[in-house]
C-alpha positions as CSV (number, residue, x, y, z in Angstrom):
1,X,-38.7,-80.8,9.3
2,X,-35.6,-81.9,7.4
3,X,-34.3,-79.4,4.8
4,X,-32.2,-80.4,1.8
5,X,-29.8,-77.4,1.7
6,X,-28.1,-78.7,-1.4
7,X,-31.4,-78.7,-3.3
8,X,-32.2,-75.3,-1.8
9,X,-29.0,-73.6,-2.8
10,X,-29.0,-75.4,-6.1
11,X,-32.3,-73.8,-7.1
12,X,-31.3,-70.4,-5.9
13,X,-31.2,-67.7,-8.5
14,X,-28.0,-66.4,-7.1
15,X,-24.7,-68.0,-8.4
16,X,-22.8,-70.3,-6.0
17,X,-19.7,-72.4,-6.4
18,X,-18.0,-74.6,-3.9
19,X,-14.2,-74.9,-3.9
20,X,-12.1,-77.4,-2.0
21,X,-8.9,-76.5,-0.2
22,X,-6.9,-77.0,-3.4
23,X,-9.3,-74.4,-5.0
24,X,-10.8,-77.1,-7.2
25,X,-14.5,-76.7,-8.2
26,X,-16.4,-79.3,-6.2
27,X,-19.9,-78.1,-6.9
28,X,-21.9,-75.3,-8.5
29,X,-25.6,-74.4,-8.9
30,X,-27.4,-73.8,-12.2
31,X,-27.4,-70.0,-11.7
32,X,-23.5,-70.1,-11.6
33,X,-23.4,-72.1,-14.8
34,X,-25.8,-69.7,-16.5
35,X,-23.8,-66.7,-15.3
36,X,-20.4,-68.0,-16.3
37,X,-21.7,-69.6,-19.6
38,X,-20.2,-73.0,-18.7
39,X,-21.4,-76.6,-18.5
40,X,-21.1,-78.6,-15.4
41,X,-18.8,-81.2,-17.0
42,X,-16.4,-78.6,-18.4
43,X,-15.5,-77.1,-15.1
44,X,-16.2,-79.7,-12.3
45,X,-13.0,-80.9,-10.7
46,X,-10.9,-78.2,-12.3
47,X,-9.0,-75.5,-10.4
48,X,-10.8,-72.2,-10.5
49,X,-8.0,-70.4,-12.4
50,X,-7.9,-73.3,-15.0
51,X,-11.6,-73.2,-15.5
52,X,-11.5,-69.4,-15.7
53,X,-8.1,-68.4,-16.9
54,X,-6.6,-65.0,-16.0
55,X,-3.2,-63.5,-16.6
56,X,-1.3,-63.6,-13.2
57,X,0.0,-60.1,-13.9
58,X,-3.4,-58.6,-14.0
59,X,-5.3,-56.9,-11.2
60,X,-8.2,-59.4,-11.6
61,X,-6.0,-62.4,-10.9
62,X,-4.3,-60.7,-7.9
63,X,-7.6,-59.7,-6.2
64,X,-9.2,-63.1,-6.5
65,X,-6.1,-65.1,-5.6
66,X,-5.5,-62.9,-2.5
67,X,-9.1,-63.2,-1.3
68,X,-9.2,-67.0,-1.6
69,X,-5.8,-67.4,0.1
70,X,-6.9,-65.2,3.0
71,X,-9.9,-67.5,3.7
72,X,-7.5,-70.5,3.6
73,X,-5.1,-68.8,5.9
74,X,-7.5,-67.4,8.6
75,X,-10.7,-69.4,8.0
76,X,-12.8,-66.2,8.0
77,X,-15.2,-64.7,5.5
78,X,-13.6,-62.4,2.9
79,X,-15.3,-60.1,0.4
80,X,-14.3,-58.4,-2.8
81,X,-16.5,-55.3,-3.3
82,X,-15.7,-55.0,-7.0
83,X,-13.6,-57.0,-9.3
84,X,-13.4,-57.0,-13.1
85,X,-13.1,-60.6,-14.3
86,X,-13.8,-61.2,-18.0
87,X,-15.6,-64.4,-19.0
88,X,-14.8,-66.4,-22.1
89,X,-17.9,-66.9,-24.3
90,X,-18.6,-70.2,-26.1
91,X,-17.4,-68.7,-29.4
92,X,-14.0,-67.9,-27.8
93,X,-14.5,-64.2,-27.4
94,X,-14.4,-62.5,-23.9
95,X,-17.2,-60.7,-22.2
96,X,-16.3,-57.9,-19.9
97,X,-17.8,-58.5,-16.4
98,X,-17.7,-56.8,-13.1
99,X,-18.4,-58.9,-9.9
100,X,-19.0,-58.6,-6.2
101,X,-17.8,-61.8,-4.5
102,X,-18.1,-63.2,-1.0
103,X,-15.9,-66.2,0.1
104,X,-17.3,-68.1,3.1
105,X,-15.4,-70.9,4.8
106,X,-17.4,-74.2,5.2
107,X,-16.4,-76.5,8.1
108,X,-17.0,-80.2,8.8
109,X,-18.4,-81.7,12.0
110,X,-14.9,-81.7,13.5
111,X,-14.7,-78.0,12.9
112,X,-12.1,-78.3,10.2
113,X,-12.5,-76.0,7.1
114,X,-13.2,-78.2,4.1
115,X,-14.5,-75.9,1.5
116,X,-14.9,-72.3,0.4
117,X,-18.4,-71.2,-0.8
118,X,-18.1,-68.4,-3.4
119,X,-21.2,-66.3,-3.8
120,X,-20.9,-64.0,-6.8
121,X,-23.1,-61.2,-8.1
122,X,-22.8,-59.9,-11.6
123,X,-22.7,-56.1,-11.1
124,X,-21.7,-55.2,-14.7
125,X,-24.9,-53.3,-15.4
126,X,-24.7,-51.4,-12.1
127,X,-21.1,-50.6,-12.7
128,X,-22.0,-49.3,-16.2
129,X,-24.6,-47.1,-14.6
130,X,-22.0,-45.8,-12.2
131,X,-19.7,-45.1,-15.1
132,X,-22.4,-43.2,-16.9
133,X,-23.1,-41.2,-13.7
134,X,-19.3,-40.5,-13.4
135,X,-19.1,-39.7,-17.1
136,X,-22.1,-37.3,-16.7
137,X,-20.4,-35.7,-13.8
138,X,-17.2,-35.5,-15.8
139,X,-19.1,-34.0,-18.7
140,X,-20.6,-31.4,-16.4
141,X,-17.2,-30.6,-15.0
142,X,-15.8,-30.4,-18.5
143,X,-18.6,-28.1,-19.5
144,X,-17.9,-25.9,-16.4
145,X,-14.2,-25.9,-17.2
146,X,-14.9,-25.1,-20.8
147,X,-17.2,-22.2,-19.8
148,X,-14.5,-20.9,-17.5
149,X,-11.9,-21.3,-20.2
150,X,-14.1,-19.3,-22.6
151,X,-14.5,-16.6,-20.0
152,X,-10.7,-16.5,-19.5
153,X,-10.2,-16.5,-23.3
154,X,-12.6,-13.5,-23.6
155,X,-10.9,-11.7,-20.8
156,X,-7.5,-12.5,-22.4
157,X,-8.8,-11.0,-25.7
158,X,-10.0,-7.9,-23.9
159,X,-6.7,-7.5,-22.1
160,X,-4.9,-8.0,-25.4
161,X,-7.0,-5.3,-26.9
162,X,-6.3,-2.9,-24.0
163,X,-2.6,-3.8,-24.4
164,X,-2.7,-3.0,-28.1
165,X,-4.7,0.2,-27.7
166,X,-2.6,1.5,-24.7
167,X,-1.9,5.3,-25.1
168,X,1.8,4.7,-25.5
169,X,4.3,2.0,-26.3
170,X,4.3,-1.1,-24.1
171,X,6.4,-4.2,-24.1
172,X,7.0,-7.1,-21.7
173,X,10.4,-8.8,-21.2
174,X,10.8,-12.2,-19.5
175,X,13.6,-13.7,-17.5
176,X,17.1,-12.3,-16.9
177,X,17.9,-12.5,-20.7
178,X,15.0,-9.9,-21.3
179,X,13.2,-12.0,-23.9
180,X,10.3,-10.2,-25.6
181,X,7.0,-11.8,-24.5
182,X,4.7,-9.1,-25.8
183,X,4.9,-5.8,-27.7
184,X,2.1,-3.6,-28.8
185,X,1.8,-1.9,-32.2
186,X,3.1,1.4,-30.8
187,X,6.3,-0.2,-29.6
188,X,6.8,-2.0,-32.9
189,X,6.3,1.2,-34.7
190,X,8.8,3.0,-32.4
191,X,11.6,0.5,-32.9
192,X,10.8,-0.1,-36.6
193,X,10.5,-3.9,-36.2
194,X,7.7,-6.4,-37.2
195,X,8.7,-9.6,-35.4
196,X,10.5,-9.5,-32.1
197,X,8.5,-11.8,-29.7
198,X,10.8,-14.6,-28.6
199,X,14.0,-12.6,-29.2
200,X,16.1,-11.0,-26.5
201,X,16.3,-7.3,-26.4
202,X,20.0,-7.5,-27.4
203,X,19.0,-9.7,-30.4
204,X,16.0,-7.6,-31.5
205,X,17.6,-4.2,-30.9
206,X,21.4,-4.5,-31.1
207,X,21.8,-0.8,-31.5
208,X,20.6,-0.1,-27.9
209,X,23.4,-2.4,-26.4
210,X,26.2,0.2,-26.6
211,X,23.8,2.9,-25.4
212,X,23.6,1.2,-22.0
213,X,20.0,0.2,-22.0
214,X,20.7,-3.6,-21.4
215,X,22.7,-2.6,-18.4
216,X,19.7,-0.6,-17.1
217,X,17.5,-3.7,-17.6
218,X,20.0,-5.9,-15.8
219,X,20.0,-3.5,-12.9
220,X,16.2,-3.4,-12.6
221,X,16.0,-7.2,-12.8
222,X,18.7,-7.6,-10.2
223,X,17.4,-5.0,-7.7
224,X,13.6,-5.2,-8.3
225,X,13.6,-1.4,-8.3
226,X,11.9,0.5,-11.2
227,X,13.9,2.9,-13.4
228,X,12.2,6.1,-14.6
229,X,13.6,7.6,-17.8
230,X,12.9,11.3,-18.4
231,X,13.7,12.9,-21.7
232,X,16.2,10.2,-22.5
233,X,17.6,10.0,-26.0
234,X,17.9,6.7,-27.8
235,X,19.2,6.0,-31.3
236,X,17.1,3.3,-33.2
237,X,17.5,1.7,-36.5
238,X,14.3,0.9,-38.4
239,X,14.3,-2.4,-40.3
240,X,11.1,-1.3,-42.0
241,X,12.4,2.0,-43.4
242,X,16.1,1.2,-43.2
243,X,16.7,4.6,-41.5
244,X,18.4,5.5,-38.2
245,X,16.8,8.2,-36.0
246,X,17.3,9.6,-32.6
247,X,14.2,9.6,-30.4
248,X,13.4,11.3,-27.1
249,X,11.5,9.1,-24.7
250,X,9.7,9.3,-21.3
251,X,9.5,5.7,-20.0
252,X,9.6,3.4,-17.0
253,X,11.2,0.0,-16.6
254,X,8.9,-1.7,-14.1
255,X,9.9,-5.0,-12.6
256,X,7.4,-7.9,-12.5
257,X,7.5,-9.4,-9.0
258,X,6.1,-12.9,-8.1
259,X,4.6,-14.0,-4.8
260,X,8.1,-14.7,-3.5
261,X,9.1,-11.1,-4.4
262,X,11.6,-12.4,-7.0
263,X,11.7,-10.6,-10.3
264,X,10.4,-12.6,-13.2
265,X,10.4,-10.0,-15.9
266,X,10.1,-6.3,-16.8
267,X,7.4,-4.1,-18.3
268,X,8.5,-1.1,-20.3
269,X,5.9,1.6,-20.8
270,X,6.3,5.1,-22.1
271,X,5.7,7.8,-24.7
272,X,7.7,9.2,-27.6
273,X,8.1,12.9,-26.8
274,X,10.6,13.7,-29.6
275,X,8.3,16.3,-31.2
276,X,7.5,17.8,-27.8
277,X,11.2,18.0,-26.9
278,X,12.1,19.6,-30.2
279,X,9.3,22.2,-29.7
280,X,10.6,23.0,-26.2
281,X,14.1,23.4,-27.5
282,X,13.0,25.7,-30.2
283,X,10.8,27.6,-27.7
284,X,13.8,28.0,-25.4
285,X,15.9,29.2,-28.2
286,X,13.3,31.8,-29.2
287,X,12.8,33.0,-25.6
288,X,16.6,33.3,-25.1
289,X,16.8,35.3,-28.4
290,X,13.9,37.5,-27.1
291,X,15.7,38.0,-23.8
292,X,18.8,39.0,-25.7
293,X,16.9,41.5,-27.8
294,X,15.1,42.9,-24.7
295,X,18.4,43.4,-23.0
296,X,19.8,45.1,-26.1
297,X,16.7,47.3,-26.3
298,X,17.0,48.2,-22.6
299,X,20.6,49.2,-23.2
300,X,19.6,51.4,-26.2
301,X,16.8,53.0,-24.1
302,X,19.3,53.6,-21.3
303,X,21.7,55.3,-23.7
304,X,18.9,57.5,-25.2
305,X,17.8,58.4,-21.6
306,X,21.3,59.5,-20.7
307,X,21.3,61.7,-23.7
308,X,17.9,63.1,-22.9
309,X,18.6,63.7,-19.2
310,X,22.1,65.2,-19.9
311,X,21.0,68.8,-20.3
312,X,18.3,68.7,-17.6
313,X,18.7,70.2,-14.2
314,X,19.4,67.3,-11.7
315,X,19.5,65.0,-14.7
316,X,22.1,62.7,-13.1
317,X,19.8,61.9,-10.2
318,X,16.9,61.4,-12.5
319,X,19.0,59.1,-14.7
320,X,20.0,57.0,-11.7
321,X,16.3,56.5,-10.7
322,X,15.4,55.7,-14.3
323,X,18.3,53.2,-14.7
324,X,17.4,51.4,-11.5
325,X,13.8,50.9,-12.8
326,X,15.1,49.5,-16.0
327,X,17.4,47.1,-14.1
328,X,14.4,46.0,-12.0
329,X,12.4,45.3,-15.1
330,X,15.4,43.5,-16.6
331,X,15.7,41.3,-13.5
332,X,12.0,40.4,-13.8
333,X,12.4,39.5,-17.4
334,X,15.3,37.2,-16.4
335,X,13.1,35.3,-13.9
336,X,10.3,35.0,-16.5
337,X,12.7,33.9,-19.2
338,X,14.0,31.1,-17.0
339,X,10.4,29.8,-16.7
340,X,9.8,30.2,-20.5
341,X,7.5,33.1,-19.8
342,X,5.1,30.9,-17.9
343,X,4.0,31.3,-14.3
344,X,6.7,32.6,-12.0
345,X,7.1,32.1,-8.2
346,X,6.4,35.2,-6.1
347,X,9.5,34.5,-4.0
348,X,11.9,34.5,-7.0
349,X,10.3,37.7,-8.3
350,X,10.6,39.7,-5.1
351,X,14.1,38.4,-4.2
352,X,15.4,39.2,-7.7
353,X,13.9,42.7,-7.6
354,X,15.2,43.5,-4.1
355,X,18.6,42.1,-5.0
356,X,18.9,44.2,-8.2
357,X,17.9,47.4,-6.3
358,X,20.0,47.2,-3.1
359,X,22.7,44.5,-3.5
360,X,24.2,43.4,-0.2
361,X,21.5,45.3,1.8
362,X,19.0,42.7,0.5
363,X,19.9,40.6,3.6
364,X,18.1,43.3,5.7
365,X,14.8,42.5,3.9
366,X,13.0,39.5,5.4
367,X,10.9,37.8,2.8
368,X,8.1,35.5,4.1
369,X,5.1,33.9,2.4
370,X,3.8,30.7,0.9
371,X,4.8,29.4,-2.6
372,X,2.5,30.7,-5.3
373,X,2.8,31.2,-9.0
374,X,2.0,34.5,-10.8
375,X,1.2,34.9,-14.5
376,X,3.8,37.0,-16.4
377,X,1.8,40.3,-16.4
378,X,1.2,40.2,-12.7
379,X,4.8,39.3,-12.0
380,X,6.0,42.4,-13.9
381,X,3.6,44.6,-12.1
382,X,4.7,43.2,-8.7
383,X,8.3,43.9,-9.8
384,X,7.7,47.6,-10.3
385,X,5.9,48.0,-7.0
386,X,8.6,46.2,-5.0
387,X,11.3,48.1,-6.8
388,X,9.7,51.5,-5.9
389,X,9.3,50.5,-2.3
390,X,12.9,49.2,-2.1
391,X,14.4,52.4,-3.6
392,X,12.3,54.6,-1.4
393,X,13.5,52.6,1.7
394,X,17.1,53.0,0.5
395,X,16.8,56.8,0.0
396,X,14.5,57.8,2.9
397,X,13.3,54.8,4.9
398,X,14.6,51.8,6.9
399,X,17.4,50.9,4.5
400,X,18.9,54.4,4.6
401,X,20.7,53.9,7.9
402,X,22.7,51.1,9.4
403,X,20.1,49.5,11.7
404,X,16.7,49.5,9.9
405,X,15.1,46.6,8.2
406,X,12.1,45.6,6.2
407,X,9.6,42.7,6.4
408,X,7.9,41.7,3.1
409,X,5.1,39.2,3.8
410,X,2.3,37.9,1.7
411,X,-0.7,35.5,2.2
412,X,-3.2,33.8,-0.1
413,X,-6.9,34.0,0.2
414,X,-9.0,31.5,-1.9
415,X,-12.3,33.0,-2.9
416,X,-15.1,31.7,-5.1
417,X,-14.0,33.3,-8.3
418,X,-10.6,34.8,-7.5
419,X,-7.4,34.1,-5.7
420,X,-6.3,37.2,-3.7
421,X,-2.6,37.7,-2.9
422,X,-2.3,40.0,0.1
423,X,1.1,41.7,0.3
424,X,2.4,43.8,3.2
425,X,5.7,45.9,3.1
426,X,6.6,46.9,6.7
427,X,9.6,49.0,7.6
428,X,11.2,49.3,11.0
429,X,14.3,50.9,12.7
430,X,14.7,53.6,10.1
431,X,14.4,57.4,10.4
432,X,11.2,58.9,11.8
433,X,8.6,58.8,9.1
434,X,6.6,61.9,8.0
435,X,3.7,61.7,5.6
436,X,4.6,63.3,2.2
437,X,3.1,66.6,1.3
438,X,2.7,65.7,-2.4
439,X,2.1,62.4,-4.1
440,X,5.2,61.7,-6.2
441,X,5.8,59.6,-9.3
442,X,6.9,56.6,-7.3
443,X,3.6,56.6,-5.3
444,X,1.6,56.9,-8.4
445,X,3.6,54.0,-10.0
446,X,3.0,51.8,-7.0
447,X,-0.8,52.6,-7.2
448,X,-0.8,51.7,-10.9
449,X,1.9,49.0,-10.7
450,X,-0.3,46.2,-11.9
451,X,-1.5,48.1,-15.0
452,X,-4.4,46.3,-16.7
453,X,-4.7,43.9,-13.8
454,X,-6.9,46.6,-12.2
455,X,-6.7,48.3,-8.8
456,X,-4.2,46.9,-6.4
457,X,-6.0,48.3,-3.4
458,X,-2.9,50.1,-2.1
459,X,-3.0,51.4,1.4
460,X,-0.1,53.5,2.9
461,X,0.4,53.9,6.6
462,X,3.1,56.5,7.3
463,X,3.6,55.5,11.0
464,X,6.5,57.1,12.8
465,X,8.2,53.8,13.4
466,X,8.2,52.9,9.8
467,X,6.3,52.9,6.5
468,X,3.6,50.2,6.0
469,X,2.3,49.5,2.5
470,X,-0.4,46.9,1.9
471,X,-1.9,45.9,-1.4
472,X,-3.5,42.9,-3.0
473,X,-3.4,41.2,-6.4
474,X,-6.8,39.8,-7.4
475,X,-6.5,37.1,-10.0
476,X,-9.5,35.3,-11.5
477,X,-9.2,31.5,-11.2
478,X,-7.5,30.2,-14.3
479,X,-5.4,33.4,-14.8
480,X,-2.7,32.6,-12.3
481,X,-1.2,29.3,-11.2
482,X,-4.4,27.3,-11.7
483,X,-4.1,27.9,-15.4
484,X,-0.7,26.2,-15.5
485,X,-1.5,23.3,-13.2
486,X,-0.3,24.9,-10.0
487,X,2.8,23.0,-8.9
488,X,3.0,24.5,-5.4
489,X,0.7,24.0,-2.4
490,X,-1.6,26.8,-1.7
491,X,-1.8,28.0,1.9
């Protein structure tokens, strides 16, 4: 059966056009004419780029020209998966079209390539669908990004609220010039400014430059090490009120480090403790004044005691004992005054008391025990007990000769409702000890040394090798160091 391929391709619904080696249009089917909106006479015999003009500088021209020339050069099929090639309408306007093209070489009986058969498919609608799909995906991505941005914005708002409501002043400086990036309301109130963001610290607060604070910021930025300011005084000029004031601040200059460990900025955070510092200064002044008056009162009492004991038998000896007790009490007052009549360390109490009583002989008293803080009343009671034991050792016990010594040791027991301080005074190397026939005033003072603190649980052991006195101080939790936020470890 003979097949007329020209008629077959001519009636195909798919567009076909035949080009010679000069790229002139030699033949086309009806589907090609319908697709390109041309008549046969208007394009037959014309070169493809004359029949369908395209700017040589465009991607459309480049793609089609390169594909056709590849077929001419290698005599093999070449395809263009997608090319935009706009078609001129009869009215002179252009229709945007997207094509998929196949260029097939056509050979004569001698095997020489004579033509190029172009099969084109209009994929404009398909391309639009793909665009819509991509746009839909783009919209979904945009919606996702928008949702994330809204979350970030909300988080940023919360962080800004936290920043503004921070329980102290906070500011952020950027770069080596220390430019204000952020400052909360407390910081603006402290420095007496309204608008400082975008200014350097030196521009916004020129009064702090001669006070050395820019140098501190430079050092923190250079080293990457924070600076902690404790009770530092700074003079600030308020543009709001027009006044200058000295403030006392606790603050930290904290460097902001990046992933590369380089400093990118500094955060300053702190508290204005001006009122607290003024209160402490006034309190210290009042306590010092109290100490001065106590010393004066002790001196007056001592004078009155001398006059009272002057006419008594053995009054000089009694006066010496009385004076030593006053001096021990004065030493305890000194320790407590140094701590503003707050909790006092046991070690300082006993060492001050022993030193006041026996001077250079204090080196023969070995003091051992963990750090622990006593409230003022217990500290005074302990002072009187240790003083009586020390003076007794000087007169009759281990410190009355040249070879004896004393070990003063304490331990801490943590019970459910109380802390118990167990104290042991142990003498050795002194004269032979004999139990006293009568309980003297010193013994009674030791037994009642803690006054309103209750029984001390005193136990005496008059062993021949040396006196041993053991007692304990029972303090309800919250009455001793715990009440003041115990600064020492408890053993």
